[in-house]
N, CA, C and O atoms as a GROMACS GRO file, in nm:
protein
  268
    1MET      N    1   0.095  -0.081   0.014
    1MET     CA    2  -0.017  -0.008  -0.007
    1MET      C    3   0.060   0.115  -0.056
    1MET      O    4   0.040   0.179  -0.159
    2ASP      N    5   0.196   0.144   0.085
    2ASP     CA    6   0.273   0.241   0.077
    2ASP      C    7   0.312   0.262  -0.073
    2ASP      O    8   0.296   0.370  -0.129
    3ASP      N    9   0.355   0.170  -0.124
    3ASP     CA   10   0.419   0.200  -0.289
    3ASP      C   11   0.347   0.261  -0.360
    3ASP      O   12   0.382   0.288  -0.474
    4LEU      N   13   0.277   0.283  -0.332
    4LEU     CA   14   0.122   0.373  -0.389
    4LEU      C   15   0.137   0.570  -0.406
    4LEU      O   16   0.122   0.655  -0.493
    5ILE      N   17   0.182   0.558  -0.231
    5ILE     CA   18   0.149   0.705  -0.257
    5ILE      C   19   0.293   0.761  -0.253
    5ILE      O   20   0.369   0.696  -0.181
    6ASP      N   21   0.355   0.888  -0.327
    6ASP     CA   22   0.432   0.934  -0.373
    6ASP      C   23   0.461   0.984  -0.275
    6ASP      O   24   0.364   1.034  -0.218
    7PRO      N   25   0.601   1.003  -0.202
    7PRO     CA   26   0.639   1.093  -0.094
    7PRO      C   27   0.653   1.201  -0.145
    7PRO      O   28   0.653   1.201  -0.268
    8HIS      N   29   0.671   1.345  -0.069
    8HIS     CA   30   0.614   1.476  -0.104
    8HIS      C   31   0.810   1.470  -0.116
    8HIS      O   32   0.900   1.408  -0.058
    9THR      N   33   0.797   1.589  -0.241
    9THR     CA   34   0.942   1.620  -0.260
    9THR      C   35   0.962   1.800  -0.282
    9THR      O   36   0.946   1.875  -0.378
   10PRO      N   37   1.004   1.819  -0.149
   10PRO     CA   38   0.982   1.995  -0.181
   10PRO      C   39   1.103   2.067  -0.320
   10PRO      O   40   1.207   2.018  -0.364
   11TRP      N   41   1.052   2.161  -0.344
   11TRP     CA   42   1.120   2.240  -0.447
   11TRP      C   43   1.216   2.356  -0.354
   11TRP      O   44   1.173   2.421  -0.259
   12VAL      N   45   1.311   2.359  -0.391
   12VAL     CA   46   1.426   2.402  -0.332
   12VAL      C   47   1.501   2.510  -0.348
   12VAL      O   48   1.622   2.490  -0.357
   13PRO      N   49   1.446   2.664  -0.356
   13PRO     CA   50   1.455   2.799  -0.413
   13PRO      C   51   1.614   2.771  -0.438
   13PRO      O   52   1.694   2.730  -0.354
   14CYS      N   53   1.636   2.799  -0.559
   14CYS     CA   54   1.794   2.854  -0.605
   14CYS      C   55   1.765   2.970  -0.673
   14CYS      O   56   1.661   2.995  -0.733
   15ARG      N   57   1.906   3.070  -0.656
   15ARG     CA   58   1.835   3.207  -0.711
   15ARG      C   59   1.885   3.172  -0.838
   15ARG      O   60   1.985   3.110  -0.876
   16MET      N   61   1.740   3.258  -0.926
   16MET     CA   62   1.739   3.214  -1.060
   16MET      C   63   1.809   3.378  -1.171
   16MET      O   64   1.871   3.391  -1.277
   17GLY      N   65   1.746   3.478  -1.060
   17GLY     CA   66   1.794   3.598  -1.126
   17GLY      C   67   1.774   3.709  -0.960
   17GLY      O   68   1.749   3.654  -0.853
   18SER      N   69   1.790   3.852  -0.972
   18SER     CA   70   1.740   3.928  -0.880
   18SER      C   71   1.618   3.963  -0.896
   18SER      O   72   1.565   3.930  -1.002
   19THR      N   73   1.552   4.025  -0.813
   19THR     CA   74   1.436   4.112  -0.810
   19THR      C   75   1.425   4.212  -0.916
   19THR      O   76   1.318   4.272  -0.908
   20SER      N   77   1.506   4.253  -1.019
   20SER     CA   78   1.490   4.306  -1.132
   20SER      C   79   1.422   4.257  -1.222
   20SER      O   80   1.360   4.317  -1.309
   21VAL      N   81   1.435   4.104  -1.196
   21VAL     CA   82   1.291   4.056  -1.322
   21VAL      C   83   1.216   4.011  -1.274
   21VAL      O   84   1.180   3.915  -1.343
   22LEU      N   85   1.164   4.018  -1.192
   22LEU     CA   86   1.024   4.080  -1.086
   22LEU      C   87   0.979   4.192  -1.132
   22LEU      O   88   0.861   4.202  -1.168
   23ASP      N   89   1.084   4.318  -1.141
   23ASP     CA   90   1.001   4.420  -1.170
   23ASP      C   91   1.003   4.439  -1.336
   23ASP      O   92   0.964   4.543  -1.388
   24GLU      N   93   1.059   4.310  -1.424
   24GLU     CA   94   1.083   4.376  -1.584
   24GLU      C   95   0.951   4.274  -1.621
   24GLU      O   96   0.959   4.233  -1.737
   25LEU      N   97   0.808   4.214  -1.534
   25LEU     CA   98   0.778   4.081  -1.588
   25LEU      C   99   0.688   4.120  -1.731
   25LEU      O  100   0.654   4.028  -1.806
   26SER      N  101   0.650   4.272  -1.764
   26SER     CA  102   0.674   4.315  -1.912
   26SER      C  103   0.713   4.276  -2.029
   26SER      O  104   0.657   4.260  -2.137
   27CYS      N  105   0.880   4.256  -1.968
   27CYS     CA  106   0.968   4.228  -2.050
   27CYS      C  107   0.955   4.063  -2.091
   27CYS      O  108   0.994   3.977  -2.012
   28GLN      N  109   0.911   4.038  -2.189
   28GLN     CA  110   0.932   3.826  -2.235
   28GLN      C  111   1.020   3.782  -2.187
   28GLN      O  112   1.009   3.694  -2.102
   29ASP      N  113   1.108   3.820  -2.218
   29ASP     CA  114   1.281   3.749  -2.146
   29ASP      C  115   1.245   3.739  -1.977
   29ASP      O  116   1.296   3.640  -1.924
   30ALA      N  117   1.174   3.814  -1.900
   30ALA     CA  118   1.128   3.834  -1.779
   30ALA      C  119   1.036   3.732  -1.731
   30ALA      O  120   1.053   3.651  -1.640
   31GLY      N  121   0.939   3.747  -1.807
   31GLY     CA  122   0.839   3.641  -1.800
   31GLY      C  123   0.878   3.522  -1.811
   31GLY      O  124   0.874   3.439  -1.720
   32HIS      N  125   0.923   3.504  -1.934
   32HIS     CA  126   0.995   3.350  -1.973
   32HIS      C  127   1.047   3.282  -1.835
   32HIS      O  128   0.984   3.188  -1.786
   33ALA      N  129   1.174   3.338  -1.769
   33ALA     CA  130   1.263   3.306  -1.668
   33ALA      C  131   1.139   3.277  -1.548
   33ALA      O  132   1.158   3.174  -1.483
   34VAL      N  133   1.046   3.337  -1.522
   34VAL     CA  134   0.981   3.337  -1.419
   34VAL      C  135   0.865   3.211  -1.485
   34VAL      O  136   0.805   3.137  -1.407
   35GLU      N  137   0.854   3.205  -1.573
   35GLU     CA  138   0.719   3.114  -1.623
   35GLU      C  139   0.832   2.962  -1.593
   35GLU      O  140   0.792   2.860  -1.538
   36ALA      N  141   0.965   2.981  -1.641
   36ALA     CA  142   1.041   2.834  -1.605
   36ALA      C  143   1.057   2.822  -1.473
   36ALA      O  144   1.064   2.702  -1.448
   37VAL      N  145   1.066   2.886  -1.375
   37VAL     CA  146   1.060   2.824  -1.214
   37VAL      C  147   0.916   2.795  -1.175
   37VAL      O  148   0.881   2.705  -1.100
   38ILE      N  149   0.811   2.913  -1.255
   38ILE     CA  150   0.681   2.825  -1.202
   38ILE      C  151   0.679   2.682  -1.210
   38ILE      O  152   0.648   2.598  -1.126
   39ARG      N  153   0.722   2.668  -1.345
   39ARG     CA  154   0.691   2.518  -1.413
   39ARG      C  155   0.813   2.423  -1.288
   39ARG      O  156   0.786   2.318  -1.231
   40GLU      N  157   0.887   2.469  -1.282
   40GLU     CA  158   0.973   2.375  -1.179
   40GLU      C  159   0.969   2.350  -1.090
   40GLU      O  160   1.027   2.251  -1.044
   41VAL      N  161   0.887   2.439  -1.018
   41VAL     CA  162   0.843   2.438  -0.903
   41VAL      C  163   0.670   2.316  -0.933
   41VAL      O  164   0.656   2.208  -0.876
   42ILE      N  165   0.620   2.346  -0.983
   42ILE     CA  166   0.516   2.262  -1.024
   42ILE      C  167   0.557   2.116  -1.032
   42ILE      O  168   0.508   2.031  -0.958
   43ALA      N  169   0.648   2.089  -1.123
   43ALA     CA  170   0.668   1.965  -1.189
   43ALA      C  171   0.741   1.882  -1.050
   43ALA      O  172   0.718   1.762  -1.033
   44THR      N  173   0.828   1.959  -0.957
   44THR     CA  174   0.839   1.879  -0.872
   44THR      C  175   0.750   1.889  -0.758
   44THR      O  176   0.766   1.796  -0.678
   45GLU      N  177   0.652   1.982  -0.722
   45GLU     CA  178   0.573   1.957  -0.593
   45GLU      C  179   0.445   1.948  -0.607
   45GLU      O  180   0.372   1.934  -0.508
   46GLY      N  181   0.395   1.956  -0.737
   46GLY     CA  182   0.290   1.954  -0.780
   46GLY      C  183   0.194   1.840  -0.730
   46GLY      O  184   0.229   1.722  -0.715
   47PRO      N  185   0.123   1.869  -0.716
   47PRO     CA  186   0.014   2.020  -0.691
   47PRO      C  187   0.117   2.069  -0.597
   47PRO      O  188   0.209   2.016  -0.535
   48VAL      N  189   0.058   2.221  -0.612
   48VAL     CA  190   0.094   2.308  -0.472
   48VAL      C  191   0.027   2.437  -0.516
   48VAL      O  192  -0.003   2.479  -0.628
   49HIS      N  193   0.009   2.498  -0.364
   49HIS     CA  194  -0.067   2.574  -0.312
   49HIS      C  195  -0.052   2.738  -0.389
   49HIS      O  196   0.065   2.775  -0.394
   50LEU      N  197  -0.112   2.796  -0.424
   50LEU     CA  198  -0.074   2.916  -0.494
   50LEU      C  199  -0.013   3.044  -0.353
   50LEU      O  200   0.069   3.132  -0.383
   51VAL      N  201  -0.045   3.037  -0.270
   51VAL     CA  202   0.027   3.096  -0.175
   51VAL      C  203   0.216   3.073  -0.187
   51VAL      O  204   0.309   3.150  -0.212
   52ARG      N  205   0.205   2.910  -0.151
   52ARG     CA  206   0.322   2.848  -0.137
   52ARG      C  207   0.399   2.882  -0.313
   52ARG      O  208   0.514   2.925  -0.314
   53LEU      N  209   0.339   2.863  -0.428
   53LEU     CA  210   0.396   2.874  -0.529
   53LEU      C  211   0.457   3.023  -0.546
   53LEU      O  212   0.576   3.046  -0.570
   54ALA      N  213   0.362   3.116  -0.529
   54ALA     CA  214   0.426   3.243  -0.519
   54ALA      C  215   0.515   3.266  -0.428
   54ALA      O  216   0.582   3.362  -0.466
   55LYS      N  217   0.561   3.216  -0.294
   55LYS     CA  218   0.668   3.237  -0.176
   55LYS      C  219   0.766   3.158  -0.268
   55LYS      O  220   0.863   3.232  -0.285
   56LEU      N  221   0.785   3.030  -0.341
   56LEU     CA  222   0.930   3.012  -0.389
   56LEU      C  223   0.984   3.083  -0.515
   56LEU      O  224   1.104   3.100  -0.538
   57VAL      N  225   0.886   3.121  -0.591
   57VAL     CA  226   0.912   3.164  -0.720
   57VAL      C  227   0.939   3.332  -0.656
   57VAL      O  228   0.988   3.396  -0.749
   58ALA      N  229   0.931   3.371  -0.601
   58ALA     CA  230   0.956   3.514  -0.499
   58ALA      C  231   1.115   3.503  -0.462
   58ALA      O  232   1.210   3.574  -0.494
   59ALA      N  233   1.106   3.385  -0.383
   59ALA     CA  234   1.265   3.326  -0.326
   59ALA      C  235   1.306   3.314  -0.437
   59ALA      O  236   1.285   3.431  -0.471
   60ALA      N  237   1.359   3.257  -0.544
   60ALA     CA  238   1.413   3.208  -0.680
   60ALA      C  239   1.526   3.348  -0.745
   60ALA      O  240   1.640   3.341  -0.789
   61PHE      N  241   1.400   3.511  -0.719
   61PHE     CA  242   1.432   3.611  -0.782
   61PHE      C  243   1.461   3.735  -0.629
   61PHE      O  244   1.404   3.842  -0.611
   62ASP      N  245   1.562   3.671  -0.547
   62ASP     CA  246   1.556   3.691  -0.406
   62ASP      C  247   1.505   3.809  -0.376
   62ASP      O  248   1.555   3.922  -0.373
   63LEU      N  249   1.360   3.752  -0.346
   63LEU     CA  250   1.254   3.848  -0.266
   63LEU      C  251   1.202   3.738  -0.145
   63LEU      O  252   1.133   3.638  -0.164
   64ASN      N  253   1.231   3.764  -0.076
   64ASN     CA  254   1.202   3.728   0.047
   64ASN      C  255   1.135   3.702   0.158
   64ASN      O  256   1.128   3.612   0.242
   65LYS      N  257   1.059   3.865   0.123
   65LYS     CA  258   0.952   3.924   0.195
   65LYS      C  259   0.826   3.947   0.102
   65LYS      O  260   0.798   4.053   0.045
   66VAL      N  261   0.735   3.795   0.096
   66VAL     CA  262   0.638   3.788   0.043
   66VAL      C  263   0.515   3.801   0.138
   66VAL      O  264   0.522   3.714   0.225
   67PRO      N  265   0.412   3.873   0.152
   67PRO     CA  266   0.290   3.898   0.245
   67PRO      C  267   0.222   3.725   0.256
   67PRO      O  268   0.121   3.702   0.323
   0.00000   0.00000   0.00000
């Protein structure tokens, strides 16, 4: 029975850029960078709560204080 349950694998934030990437989300390159992190988090942890996803993505871009 335990074989049917996948253990939770947390995504560990690593620096993917600075907060300036988040400031430039209207720029296509910045959007692609953030989207890549979102996809990586979901692939590792999915399903993931939206608030946790936002905090992990923010941390990847050196923004550690997210309400």
